[in-house]
PDB file as gemmi writes it, atoms N, CA and C in Angstrom:
CRYST1    1.000    1.000    1.000  90.00  90.00  90.00 P 1                      
ATOM      1  N   MET A   1      45.939 -12.119  -9.824  1.00  0.00           N  
ATOM      2  CA  MET A   1      45.751 -13.555  -9.858  1.00  0.00           C  
ATOM      3  C   MET A   1      44.742 -13.893  -8.757  1.00  0.00           C  
ATOM      4  N   LYS A   2      43.857 -14.842  -9.106  1.00  0.00           N  
ATOM      5  CA  LYS A   2      42.967 -15.201  -8.118  1.00  0.00           C  
ATOM      6  C   LYS A   2      42.952 -16.775  -8.064  1.00  0.00           C  
ATOM      7  N   ILE A   3      43.133 -17.384  -6.910  1.00  0.00           N  
ATOM      8  CA  ILE A   3      43.000 -18.793  -6.752  1.00  0.00           C  
ATOM      9  C   ILE A   3      41.516 -19.044  -6.540  1.00  0.00           C  
ATOM     10  N   THR A   4      40.899 -19.844  -7.448  1.00  0.00           N  
ATOM     11  CA  THR A   4      39.506 -20.013  -7.375  1.00  0.00           C  
ATOM     12  C   THR A   4      39.123 -21.379  -6.846  1.00  0.00           C  
ATOM     13  N   GLU A   5      40.151 -22.374  -6.761  1.00  0.00           N  
ATOM     14  CA  GLU A   5      39.783 -23.558  -6.149  1.00  0.00           C  
ATOM     15  C   GLU A   5      41.137 -24.172  -5.634  1.00  0.00           C  
ATOM     16  N   VAL A   6      40.908 -24.846  -4.333  1.00  0.00           N  
ATOM     17  CA  VAL A   6      42.021 -25.620  -3.642  1.00  0.00           C  
ATOM     18  C   VAL A   6      41.412 -26.827  -3.260  1.00  0.00           C  
ATOM     19  N   SER A   7      42.079 -28.025  -3.844  1.00  0.00           N  
ATOM     20  CA  SER A   7      41.608 -29.402  -3.383  1.00  0.00           C  
ATOM     21  C   SER A   7      42.771 -29.990  -2.529  1.00  0.00           C  
ATOM     22  N   ILE A   8      42.374 -30.396  -1.309  1.00  0.00           N  
ATOM     23  CA  ILE A   8      43.165 -31.095  -0.447  1.00  0.00           C  
ATOM     24  C   ILE A   8      43.096 -32.570  -0.403  1.00  0.00           C  
ATOM     25  N   TYR A   9      44.227 -33.285  -0.472  1.00  0.00           N  
ATOM     26  CA  TYR A   9      44.172 -34.689  -0.471  1.00  0.00           C  
ATOM     27  C   TYR A   9      45.209 -35.200   0.761  1.00  0.00           C  
ATOM     28  N   PRO A  10      44.582 -35.326   2.013  1.00  0.00           N  
ATOM     29  CA  PRO A  10      45.362 -35.718   3.078  1.00  0.00           C  
ATOM     30  C   PRO A  10      45.997 -37.072   2.938  1.00  0.00           C  
ATOM     31  N   VAL A  11      47.203 -37.158   3.503  1.00  0.00           N  
ATOM     32  CA  VAL A  11      47.977 -38.505   3.607  1.00  0.00           C  
ATOM     33  C   VAL A  11      48.427 -38.634   5.074  1.00  0.00           C  
ATOM     34  N   ASN A  12      48.597 -39.884   5.432  1.00  0.00           N  
ATOM     35  CA  ASN A  12      48.924 -40.055   6.927  1.00  0.00           C  
ATOM     36  C   ASN A  12      50.441 -40.597   6.808  1.00  0.00           C  
ATOM     37  N   GLU A  13      51.286 -39.673   6.690  1.00  0.00           N  
ATOM     38  CA  GLU A  13      52.727 -39.904   6.606  1.00  0.00           C  
ATOM     39  C   GLU A  13      53.437 -39.041   7.672  1.00  0.00           C  
ATOM     40  N   GLU A  14      54.713 -39.405   8.097  1.00  0.00           N  
ATOM     41  CA  GLU A  14      55.338 -38.609   9.201  1.00  0.00           C  
ATOM     42  C   GLU A  14      55.405 -37.179   8.746  1.00  0.00           C  
ATOM     43  N   ARG A  15      56.064 -36.929   7.639  1.00  0.00           N  
ATOM     44  CA  ARG A  15      56.395 -35.484   7.244  1.00  0.00           C  
ATOM     45  C   ARG A  15      55.381 -35.037   6.176  1.00  0.00           C  
ATOM     46  N   LEU A  16      54.995 -35.856   5.251  1.00  0.00           N  
ATOM     47  CA  LEU A  16      53.975 -35.476   4.215  1.00  0.00           C  
ATOM     48  C   LEU A  16      52.672 -35.391   4.720  1.00  0.00           C  
ATOM     49  N   LYS A  17      51.951 -34.255   4.687  1.00  0.00           N  
ATOM     50  CA  LYS A  17      50.656 -34.266   5.310  1.00  0.00           C  
ATOM     51  C   LYS A  17      49.504 -34.177   4.328  1.00  0.00           C  
ATOM     52  N   ALA A  18      49.813 -33.644   3.049  1.00  0.00           N  
ATOM     53  CA  ALA A  18      48.700 -33.667   2.164  1.00  0.00           C  
ATOM     54  C   ALA A  18      49.369 -33.209   0.759  1.00  0.00           C  
ATOM     55  N   TYR A  19      48.559 -33.782  -0.373  1.00  0.00           N  
ATOM     56  CA  TYR A  19      48.848 -33.341  -1.634  1.00  0.00           C  
ATOM     57  C   TYR A  19      47.815 -32.287  -1.969  1.00  0.00           C  
ATOM     58  N   VAL A  20      48.172 -31.424  -2.881  1.00  0.00           N  
ATOM     59  CA  VAL A  20      47.304 -30.148  -3.078  1.00  0.00           C  
ATOM     60  C   VAL A  20      47.223 -29.813  -4.583  1.00  0.00           C  
ATOM     61  N   THR A  21      46.015 -29.500  -4.991  1.00  0.00           N  
ATOM     62  CA  THR A  21      45.847 -28.989  -6.300  1.00  0.00           C  
ATOM     63  C   THR A  21      45.190 -27.693  -6.347  1.00  0.00           C  
ATOM     64  N   ILE A  22      45.668 -26.737  -6.970  1.00  0.00           N  
ATOM     65  CA  ILE A  22      45.122 -25.364  -7.011  1.00  0.00           C  
ATOM     66  C   ILE A  22      44.665 -25.014  -8.507  1.00  0.00           C  
ATOM     67  N   THR A  23      43.539 -24.278  -8.587  1.00  0.00           N  
ATOM     68  CA  THR A  23      43.086 -23.782  -9.752  1.00  0.00           C  
ATOM     69  C   THR A  23      43.178 -22.241  -9.706  1.00  0.00           C  
ATOM     70  N   ILE A  24      43.723 -21.695 -10.672  1.00  0.00           N  
ATOM     71  CA  ILE A  24      44.000 -20.188 -10.800  1.00  0.00           C  
ATOM     72  C   ILE A  24      43.041 -19.633 -11.876  1.00  0.00           C  
ATOM     73  N   GLU A  25      42.114 -18.767 -11.397  1.00  0.00           N  
ATOM     74  CA  GLU A  25      41.273 -18.048 -12.311  1.00  0.00           C  
ATOM     75  C   GLU A  25      40.360 -18.975 -13.221  1.00  0.00           C  
ATOM     76  N   ASN A  26      40.050 -19.971 -12.643  1.00  0.00           N  
ATOM     77  CA  ASN A  26      39.098 -21.075 -13.348  1.00  0.00           C  
ATOM     78  C   ASN A  26      39.825 -21.466 -14.719  1.00  0.00           C  
ATOM     79  N   CYS A  27      41.061 -21.344 -14.811  1.00  0.00           N  
ATOM     80  CA  CYS A  27      41.460 -21.711 -16.222  1.00  0.00           C  
ATOM     81  C   CYS A  27      42.859 -22.236 -16.265  1.00  0.00           C  
ATOM     82  N   PHE A  28      43.663 -22.361 -15.041  1.00  0.00           N  
ATOM     83  CA  PHE A  28      44.848 -23.050 -15.082  1.00  0.00           C  
ATOM     84  C   PHE A  28      45.078 -23.842 -13.735  1.00  0.00           C  
ATOM     85  N   VAL A  29      45.441 -25.087 -13.794  1.00  0.00           N  
ATOM     86  CA  VAL A  29      45.629 -26.027 -12.682  1.00  0.00           C  
ATOM     87  C   VAL A  29      46.951 -26.357 -12.491  1.00  0.00           C  
ATOM     88  N   VAL A  30      47.365 -26.311 -11.191  1.00  0.00           N  
ATOM     89  CA  VAL A  30      48.650 -26.802 -10.782  1.00  0.00           C  
ATOM     90  C   VAL A  30      48.396 -27.906  -9.802  1.00  0.00           C  
ATOM     91  N   ARG A  31      49.001 -29.038 -10.081  1.00  0.00           N  
ATOM     92  CA  ARG A  31      48.784 -30.266  -9.157  1.00  0.00           C  
ATOM     93  C   ARG A  31      50.155 -30.669  -8.501  1.00  0.00           C  
ATOM     94  N   ASP A  32      50.047 -31.428  -7.502  1.00  0.00           N  
ATOM     95  CA  ASP A  32      51.186 -31.988  -6.783  1.00  0.00           C  
ATOM     96  C   ASP A  32      51.936 -31.020  -5.961  1.00  0.00           C  
ATOM     97  N   LEU A  33      51.384 -29.910  -5.483  1.00  0.00           N  
ATOM     98  CA  LEU A  33      51.885 -29.233  -4.502  1.00  0.00           C  
ATOM     99  C   LEU A  33      51.801 -30.152  -3.211  1.00  0.00           C  
ATOM    100  N   LYS A  34      52.679 -29.870  -2.177  1.00  0.00           N  
ATOM    101  CA  LYS A  34      52.627 -30.644  -1.075  1.00  0.00           C  
ATOM    102  C   LYS A  34      52.634 -29.731   0.229  1.00  0.00           C  
ATOM    103  N   ILE A  35      51.947 -30.297   1.282  1.00  0.00           N  
ATOM    104  CA  ILE A  35      52.051 -29.775   2.633  1.00  0.00           C  
ATOM    105  C   ILE A  35      52.994 -30.525   3.357  1.00  0.00           C  
ATOM    106  N   ILE A  36      54.079 -30.066   3.892  1.00  0.00           N  
ATOM    107  CA  ILE A  36      55.017 -30.964   4.537  1.00  0.00           C  
ATOM    108  C   ILE A  36      55.298 -30.328   6.020  1.00  0.00           C  
ATOM    109  N   ARG A  37      55.524 -31.367   6.895  1.00  0.00           N  
ATOM    110  CA  ARG A  37      55.922 -30.904   8.194  1.00  0.00           C  
ATOM    111  C   ARG A  37      57.343 -30.889   8.233  1.00  0.00           C  
ATOM    112  N   GLY A  38      57.901 -29.641   8.349  1.00  0.00           N  
ATOM    113  CA  GLY A  38      59.392 -29.486   8.467  1.00  0.00           C  
ATOM    114  C   GLY A  38      59.733 -29.258   9.890  1.00  0.00           C  
ATOM    115  N   ASN A  39      61.029 -28.928  10.163  1.00  0.00           N  
ATOM    116  CA  ASN A  39      61.601 -28.667  11.446  1.00  0.00           C  
ATOM    117  C   ASN A  39      60.942 -27.403  12.194  1.00  0.00           C  
ATOM    118  N   ASN A  40      60.434 -26.569  11.364  1.00  0.00           N  
ATOM    119  CA  ASN A  40      59.865 -25.219  11.844  1.00  0.00           C  
ATOM    120  C   ASN A  40      58.395 -25.149  11.562  1.00  0.00           C  
ATOM    121  N   GLY A  41      57.655 -26.297  11.442  1.00  0.00           N  
ATOM    122  CA  GLY A  41      56.374 -26.323  11.222  1.00  0.00           C  
ATOM    123  C   GLY A  41      55.981 -26.696   9.795  1.00  0.00           C  
ATOM    124  N   LEU A  42      54.740 -26.433   9.444  1.00  0.00           N  
ATOM    125  CA  LEU A  42      54.188 -26.769   8.178  1.00  0.00           C  
ATOM    126  C   LEU A  42      54.599 -25.754   7.057  1.00  0.00           C  
ATOM    127  N   PHE A  43      54.844 -26.291   5.840  1.00  0.00           N  
ATOM    128  CA  PHE A  43      55.149 -25.460   4.811  1.00  0.00           C  
ATOM    129  C   PHE A  43      54.653 -26.079   3.422  1.00  0.00           C  
ATOM    130  N   VAL A  44      54.533 -25.315   2.446  1.00  0.00           N  
ATOM    131  CA  VAL A  44      54.013 -25.713   0.975  1.00  0.00           C  
ATOM    132  C   VAL A  44      55.231 -25.946   0.201  1.00  0.00           C  
ATOM    133  N   ALA A  45      55.343 -27.107  -0.325  1.00  0.00           N  
ATOM    134  CA  ALA A  45      56.368 -27.367  -1.315  1.00  0.00           C  
ATOM    135  C   ALA A  45      55.790 -27.366  -2.697  1.00  0.00           C  
ATOM    136  N   MET A  46      56.426 -26.696  -3.591  1.00  0.00           N  
ATOM    137  CA  MET A  46      55.958 -26.666  -5.024  1.00  0.00           C  
ATOM    138  C   MET A  46      56.239 -27.979  -5.730  1.00  0.00           C  
ATOM    139  N   PRO A  47      55.460 -28.245  -6.831  1.00  0.00           N  
ATOM    140  CA  PRO A  47      55.642 -29.457  -7.561  1.00  0.00           C  
ATOM    141  C   PRO A  47      57.131 -29.445  -8.173  1.00  0.00           C  
ATOM    142  N   SER A  48      57.754 -30.628  -8.032  1.00  0.00           N  
ATOM    143  CA  SER A  48      59.020 -30.723  -8.431  1.00  0.00           C  
ATOM    144  C   SER A  48      59.362 -32.108  -9.180  1.00  0.00           C  
ATOM    145  N   LYS A  49      60.463 -32.178  -9.880  1.00  0.00           N  
ATOM    146  CA  LYS A  49      60.797 -33.341 -10.677  1.00  0.00           C  
ATOM    147  C   LYS A  49      62.227 -33.643 -10.248  1.00  0.00           C  
ATOM    148  N   LYS A  50      62.517 -34.943 -10.074  1.00  0.00           N  
ATOM    149  CA  LYS A  50      63.803 -35.531  -9.875  1.00  0.00           C  
ATOM    150  C   LYS A  50      64.657 -35.390 -11.050  1.00  0.00           C  
ATOM    151  N   ARG A  51      65.873 -34.763 -11.001  1.00  0.00           N  
ATOM    152  CA  ARG A  51      66.770 -34.694 -12.251  1.00  0.00           C  
ATOM    153  C   ARG A  51      67.725 -35.853 -12.132  1.00  0.00           C  
ATOM    154  N   LYS A  52      68.403 -35.982 -13.222  1.00  0.00           N  
ATOM    155  CA  LYS A  52      69.419 -37.189 -13.370  1.00  0.00           C  
ATOM    156  C   LYS A  52      70.382 -37.224 -12.404  1.00  0.00           C  
ATOM    157  N   ASP A  53      70.800 -35.968 -11.863  1.00  0.00           N  
ATOM    158  CA  ASP A  53      71.833 -35.941 -10.915  1.00  0.00           C  
ATOM    159  C   ASP A  53      71.335 -36.182  -9.493  1.00  0.00           C  
ATOM    160  N   GLY A  54      69.992 -36.559  -9.237  1.00  0.00           N  
ATOM    161  CA  GLY A  54      69.438 -36.885  -7.967  1.00  0.00           C  
ATOM    162  C   GLY A  54      68.758 -35.680  -7.248  1.00  0.00           C  
ATOM    163  N   GLN A  55      68.934 -34.466  -7.728  1.00  0.00           N  
ATOM    164  CA  GLN A  55      68.430 -33.306  -7.110  1.00  0.00           C  
ATOM    165  C   GLN A  55      67.115 -33.052  -7.626  1.00  0.00           C  
ATOM    166  N   PHE A  56      66.207 -32.384  -6.774  1.00  0.00           N  
ATOM    167  CA  PHE A  56      64.880 -32.093  -7.212  1.00  0.00           C  
ATOM    168  C   PHE A  56      64.929 -30.587  -7.677  1.00  0.00           C  
ATOM    169  N   LYS A  57      64.072 -30.334  -8.820  1.00  0.00           N  
ATOM    170  CA  LYS A  57      63.932 -29.056  -9.348  1.00  0.00           C  
ATOM    171  C   LYS A  57      62.406 -28.681  -9.415  1.00  0.00           C  
ATOM    172  N   ASP A  58      62.146 -27.515  -8.937  1.00  0.00           N  
ATOM    173  CA  ASP A  58      60.632 -27.062  -8.978  1.00  0.00           C  
ATOM    174  C   ASP A  58      60.275 -27.073 -10.411  1.00  0.00           C  
ATOM    175  N   ILE A  59      59.143 -27.532 -10.895  1.00  0.00           N  
ATOM    176  CA  ILE A  59      58.632 -27.327 -12.260  1.00  0.00           C  
ATOM    177  C   ILE A  59      57.651 -26.216 -12.329  1.00  0.00           C  
ATOM    178  N   ALA A  60      57.081 -25.838 -11.164  1.00  0.00           N  
ATOM    179  CA  ALA A  60      56.287 -24.592 -11.149  1.00  0.00           C  
ATOM    180  C   ALA A  60      56.441 -23.917  -9.845  1.00  0.00           C  
ATOM    181  N   HIS A  61      56.581 -22.623  -9.856  1.00  0.00           N  
ATOM    182  CA  HIS A  61      56.718 -21.897  -8.647  1.00  0.00           C  
ATOM    183  C   HIS A  61      56.499 -20.321  -8.840  1.00  0.00           C  
ATOM    184  N   PRO A  62      56.018 -19.756  -7.714  1.00  0.00           N  
ATOM    185  CA  PRO A  62      55.766 -18.305  -7.817  1.00  0.00           C  
ATOM    186  C   PRO A  62      57.044 -17.545  -8.029  1.00  0.00           C  
ATOM    187  N   LEU A  63      56.918 -16.490  -8.678  1.00  0.00           N  
ATOM    188  CA  LEU A  63      58.150 -15.633  -8.952  1.00  0.00           C  
ATOM    189  C   LEU A  63      58.328 -14.526  -7.936  1.00  0.00           C  
ATOM    190  N   ASP A  64      57.347 -14.303  -6.987  1.00  0.00           N  
ATOM    191  CA  ASP A  64      57.598 -13.145  -5.985  1.00  0.00           C  
ATOM    192  C   ASP A  64      57.001 -13.581  -4.674  1.00  0.00           C  
ATOM    193  N   GLN A  65      57.250 -12.904  -3.584  1.00  0.00           N  
ATOM    194  CA  GLN A  65      56.829 -13.293  -2.312  1.00  0.00           C  
ATOM    195  C   GLN A  65      55.326 -13.087  -2.147  1.00  0.00           C  
ATOM    196  N   ASP A  66      54.699 -11.979  -2.735  1.00  0.00           N  
ATOM    197  CA  ASP A  66      53.256 -11.790  -2.715  1.00  0.00           C  
ATOM    198  C   ASP A  66      52.495 -12.956  -3.202  1.00  0.00           C  
ATOM    199  N   THR A  67      52.960 -13.450  -4.433  1.00  0.00           N  
ATOM    200  CA  THR A  67      52.250 -14.607  -5.001  1.00  0.00           C  
ATOM    201  C   THR A  67      52.323 -15.878  -4.155  1.00  0.00           C  
ATOM    202  N   ARG A  68      53.477 -16.059  -3.692  1.00  0.00           N  
ATOM    203  CA  ARG A  68      53.740 -17.267  -2.782  1.00  0.00           C  
ATOM    204  C   ARG A  68      52.891 -17.113  -1.586  1.00  0.00           C  
ATOM    205  N   SER A  69      52.731 -15.988  -0.895  1.00  0.00           N  
ATOM    206  CA  SER A  69      51.920 -15.813   0.240  1.00  0.00           C  
ATOM    207  C   SER A  69      50.553 -16.074  -0.107  1.00  0.00           C  
ATOM    208  N   GLU A  70      50.005 -15.510  -1.228  1.00  0.00           N  
ATOM    209  CA  GLU A  70      48.612 -15.747  -1.501  1.00  0.00           C  
ATOM    210  C   GLU A  70      48.396 -17.220  -1.717  1.00  0.00           C  
ATOM    211  N   ILE A  71      49.250 -18.007  -2.452  1.00  0.00           N  
ATOM    212  CA  ILE A  71      49.156 -19.299  -2.524  1.00  0.00           C  
ATOM    213  C   ILE A  71      49.065 -20.189  -1.258  1.00  0.00           C  
ATOM    214  N   GLU A  72      50.032 -19.835  -0.280  1.00  0.00           N  
ATOM    215  CA  GLU A  72      50.127 -20.465   0.864  1.00  0.00           C  
ATOM    216  C   GLU A  72      48.925 -20.263   1.731  1.00  0.00           C  
ATOM    217  N   THR A  73      48.466 -18.991   1.787  1.00  0.00           N  
ATOM    218  CA  THR A  73      47.298 -18.602   2.619  1.00  0.00           C  
ATOM    219  C   THR A  73      46.056 -19.484   2.117  1.00  0.00           C  
ATOM    220  N   ALA A  74      45.830 -19.455   0.747  1.00  0.00           N  
ATOM    221  CA  ALA A  74      44.710 -20.261   0.230  1.00  0.00           C  
ATOM    222  C   ALA A  74      44.800 -21.683   0.609  1.00  0.00           C  
ATOM    223  N   ILE A  75      46.055 -22.345   0.476  1.00  0.00           N  
ATOM    224  CA  ILE A  75      46.170 -23.654   0.771  1.00  0.00           C  
ATOM    225  C   ILE A  75      45.970 -23.963   2.209  1.00  0.00           C  
ATOM    226  N   PHE A  76      46.723 -23.187   3.064  1.00  0.00           N  
ATOM    227  CA  PHE A  76      46.557 -23.456   4.630  1.00  0.00           C  
ATOM    228  C   PHE A  76      45.127 -23.308   5.053  1.00  0.00           C  
ATOM    229  N   GLU A  77      44.399 -22.363   4.579  1.00  0.00           N  
ATOM    230  CA  GLU A  77      42.956 -22.154   4.942  1.00  0.00           C  
ATOM    231  C   GLU A  77      42.143 -23.442   4.456  1.00  0.00           C  
ATOM    232  N   ALA A  78      42.348 -24.004   3.234  1.00  0.00           N  
ATOM    233  CA  ALA A  78      41.680 -25.120   2.757  1.00  0.00           C  
ATOM    234  C   ALA A  78      42.174 -26.352   3.546  1.00  0.00           C  
ATOM    235  N   TYR A  79      43.301 -26.469   3.902  1.00  0.00           N  
ATOM    236  CA  TYR A  79      43.813 -27.593   4.725  1.00  0.00           C  
ATOM    237  C   TYR A  79      43.339 -27.603   6.039  1.00  0.00           C  
ATOM    238  N   GLU A  80      43.197 -26.363   6.747  1.00  0.00           N  
ATOM    239  CA  GLU A  80      42.520 -26.294   8.083  1.00  0.00           C  
ATOM    240  C   GLU A  80      41.124 -26.753   7.994  1.00  0.00           C  
ATOM    241  N   ASN A  81      40.289 -26.277   6.952  1.00  0.00           N  
ATOM    242  CA  ASN A  81      39.113 -26.770   6.942  1.00  0.00           C  
ATOM    243  C   ASN A  81      38.979 -28.242   6.721  1.00  0.00           C  
ATOM    244  N   GLU A  82      39.794 -28.821   5.905  1.00  0.00           N  
ATOM    245  CA  GLU A  82      39.847 -30.303   5.681  1.00  0.00           C  
ATOM    246  C   GLU A  82      40.045 -31.043   6.995  1.00  0.00           C  
ATOM    247  N   ILE A  83      41.038 -30.617   7.743  1.00  0.00           N  
ATOM    248  CA  ILE A  83      41.444 -31.286   8.973  1.00  0.00           C  
ATOM    249  C   ILE A  83      40.509 -31.158  10.044  1.00  0.00           C  
ATOM    250  N   LYS A  84      39.725 -29.901  10.049  1.00  0.00           N  
ATOM    251  CA  LYS A  84      38.686 -29.677  10.949  1.00  0.00           C  
ATOM    252  C   LYS A  84      37.622 -30.667  10.641  1.00  0.00           C  
ATOM    253  N   SER A  85      37.231 -30.981   9.371  1.00  0.00           N  
ATOM    254  CA  SER A  85      36.188 -31.814   8.997  1.00  0.00           C  
ATOM    255  C   SER A  85      36.490 -33.353   9.472  1.00  0.00           C  
ATOM    256  N   MET A  86      37.907 -33.593   9.732  1.00  0.00           N  
ATOM    257  CA  MET A  86      38.366 -34.814  10.131  1.00  0.00           C  
ATOM    258  C   MET A  86      38.470 -34.927  11.667  1.00  0.00           C  
ATOM    259  N   GLY A  87      38.135 -33.736  12.301  1.00  0.00           N  
ATOM    260  CA  GLY A  87      38.007 -33.725  13.743  1.00  0.00           C  
ATOM    261  C   GLY A  87      39.379 -33.402  14.400  1.00  0.00           C  
ATOM    262  N   GLU A  88      40.332 -32.717  13.727  1.00  0.00           N  
ATOM    263  CA  GLU A  88      41.506 -32.304  14.160  1.00  0.00           C  
ATOM    264  C   GLU A  88      41.670 -30.789  14.011  1.00  0.00           C  
ATOM    265  N   SER A  89      42.661 -30.205  14.484  1.00  0.00           N  
ATOM    266  CA  SER A  89      42.967 -28.696  14.194  1.00  0.00           C  
ATOM    267  C   SER A  89      44.219 -28.534  13.674  1.00  0.00           C  
ATOM    268  N   LEU A  90      44.574 -27.337  13.102  1.00  0.00           N  
ATOM    269  CA  LEU A  90      45.762 -26.977  12.636  1.00  0.00           C  
ATOM    270  C   LEU A  90      46.770 -26.907  13.872  1.00  0.00           C  
ATOM    271  N   ASP A  91      46.348 -26.317  14.860  1.00  0.00           N  
ATOM    272  CA  ASP A  91      47.186 -26.258  16.020  1.00  0.00           C  
ATOM    273  C   ASP A  91      47.522 -27.483  16.662  1.00  0.00           C  
ATOM    274  N   ASP A  92      46.673 -28.657  16.706  1.00  0.00           N  
ATOM    275  CA  ASP A  92      47.230 -29.870  17.018  1.00  0.00           C  
ATOM    276  C   ASP A  92      48.329 -30.437  16.219  1.00  0.00           C  
ATOM    277  N   LEU A  93      48.260 -30.165  14.795  1.00  0.00           N  
ATOM    278  CA  LEU A  93      49.348 -30.593  13.914  1.00  0.00           C  
ATOM    279  C   LEU A  93      50.496 -29.800  14.193  1.00  0.00           C  
ATOM    280  N   LYS A  94      50.437 -28.504  14.302  1.00  0.00           N  
ATOM    281  CA  LYS A  94      51.567 -27.712  14.557  1.00  0.00           C  
ATOM    282  C   LYS A  94      52.399 -28.114  15.845  1.00  0.00           C  
ATOM    283  N   ALA A  95      51.482 -28.468  16.967  1.00  0.00           N  
ATOM    284  CA  ALA A  95      52.079 -28.832  18.090  1.00  0.00           C  
ATOM    285  C   ALA A  95      52.723 -30.134  18.099  1.00  0.00           C  
ATOM    286  N   SER A  96      52.096 -31.134  17.302  1.00  0.00           N  
ATOM    287  CA  SER A  96      52.783 -32.410  17.141  1.00  0.00           C  
ATOM    288  C   SER A  96      54.086 -32.250  16.334  1.00  0.00           C  
ATOM    289  N   SER A  97      54.263 -31.239  15.469  1.00  0.00           N  
ATOM    290  CA  SER A  97      55.389 -31.256  14.667  1.00  0.00           C  
ATOM    291  C   SER A  97      56.585 -30.625  15.402  1.00  0.00           C  
ATOM    292  N   GLU A  98      56.092 -29.850  16.532  1.00  0.00           N  
ATOM    293  CA  GLU A  98      57.269 -29.374  17.383  1.00  0.00           C  
ATOM    294  C   GLU A  98      57.790 -30.117  18.407  1.00  0.00           C  
ATOM    295  N   SER A  99      57.121 -31.418  18.664  1.00  0.00           N  
ATOM    296  CA  SER A  99      57.518 -32.352  19.647  1.00  0.00           C  
ATOM    297  C   SER A  99      58.496 -33.294  19.119  1.00  0.00           C  
TER     298      SER A  99                                                      
END                                                                             
């Protein structure tokens, strides 16, 4: 599997940092991934849907750790490039999430 495109859509919210769209091998698109600032730093949340019982269920997600790591690496690299173009750095964001 090769991720051929990553689009980052930054938002200015306390925990939600960006929406993400990835394209896999120029033929499959996954939208509405999120970069979230959690208690232990930034993480990628998969697209999910709220169920009738109020819980959220992923509607798309990797089935193994290698695939998850590949997706996260591509997303964080694109996110870092995006925020650098905005004059910030990923270290600045990580530091602000630890305070």
